[in-house]
C-alpha positions as CSV (number, residue, x, y, z in Angstrom):
1,M,13.9,-11.4,23.8
2,R,13.9,-8.9,26.7
3,E,17.0,-8.1,28.6
4,R,17.1,-10.0,31.8
5,R,20.4,-9.0,33.3
6,K,20.3,-7.0,36.6
7,R,21.4,-3.4,36.7
8,L,22.6,-1.4,39.7
9,I,23.7,2.1,40.4
10,G,26.5,3.0,42.7
11,R,29.6,5.1,43.4
12,V,33.1,4.1,42.6
13,V,35.2,3.8,45.8
14,S,38.4,2.4,44.4
15,N,40.0,2.2,41.0
16,K,43.4,1.0,42.0
17,M,43.3,-2.3,40.1
18,D,43.9,-2.6,36.4
19,K,40.5,-2.7,34.4
20,T,38.6,-3.2,37.7
21,V,36.7,-0.7,39.9
22,V,35.0,-1.3,43.2
23,V,31.4,0.1,43.2
24,K,29.4,0.7,46.5
25,V,25.7,0.3,46.0
26,E,23.4,1.6,48.7
27,R,19.8,0.5,49.3
28,L,17.2,1.4,51.9
29,Q,15.5,-1.3,54.0
30,R,12.9,-1.1,56.6
31,H,13.4,-2.9,59.9
32,R,10.8,-5.5,60.3
33,L,10.0,-4.9,64.0
34,Y,10.8,-1.2,64.5
35,K,9.9,0.0,61.0
36,K,13.0,2.3,61.0
37,V,14.4,2.8,57.5
38,M,18.1,1.7,57.5
39,R,20.7,2.4,54.7
40,R,22.5,-0.8,53.7
41,S,25.4,-1.0,51.3
42,K,27.4,-3.6,49.4
43,K,30.5,-3.4,47.4
44,Y,30.8,-5.1,43.9
45,K,34.0,-5.5,41.7
46,A,33.1,-4.4,38.2
47,H,35.1,-4.6,34.9
48,D,36.2,-1.2,33.5
49,E,37.7,-2.1,30.1
50,H,39.4,1.4,29.3
51,N,40.1,2.4,33.0
52,T,37.8,5.5,32.5
53,C,36.2,5.5,35.9
54,K,37.5,7.7,38.7
55,V,36.8,7.6,42.4
56,G,33.5,9.2,43.2
57,D,31.9,8.6,39.8
58,L,28.2,7.5,39.8
59,V,28.1,4.5,37.4
60,R,25.6,1.9,36.3
61,I,26.9,-1.7,36.4
62,V,25.3,-4.7,34.6
63,E,25.5,-8.4,35.5
64,S,27.7,-10.6,33.3
65,R,29.5,-13.9,33.2
66,P,32.2,-14.6,35.8
67,L,35.2,-12.7,34.6
68,S,37.5,-13.5,37.5
69,R,37.1,-15.1,41.1
70,E,35.1,-12.1,42.5
71,K,34.2,-10.1,39.4
72,R,30.7,-10.7,37.9
73,W,29.7,-7.1,36.8
74,V,30.7,-4.7,33.9
75,V,30.5,-0.9,34.0
76,E,27.8,-0.2,31.5
77,E,27.9,3.7,31.6
78,I,29.2,6.6,33.7
79,L,26.1,8.6,34.8
80,E,27.9,11.4,36.7
81,S,31.6,12.2,36.5
82,V,33.7,13.8,39.3
83,E,35.9,16.8,38.6
84,E,39.5,16.2,39.7
85,T,40.9,18.9,42.0
86,S,44.7,18.9,41.7
């Protein structure tokens, strides 16, 4: 059977929680009347089992069963990692 879960790509904006990251997903939307292309974004809480994600990483998240009150996504893979400067 084909995989039916949704997948989104976004940037990690927070990793301060234990085993949870906040991922900001941006999309482009055209205004109905003025036809201007607008950038819309939404934040998702995703499960990060081994706390491997850092702020700024590009990640792919996949839909899952509810893991907590707001967490319904799991980090599938890190597509692009950010170098830490410290």
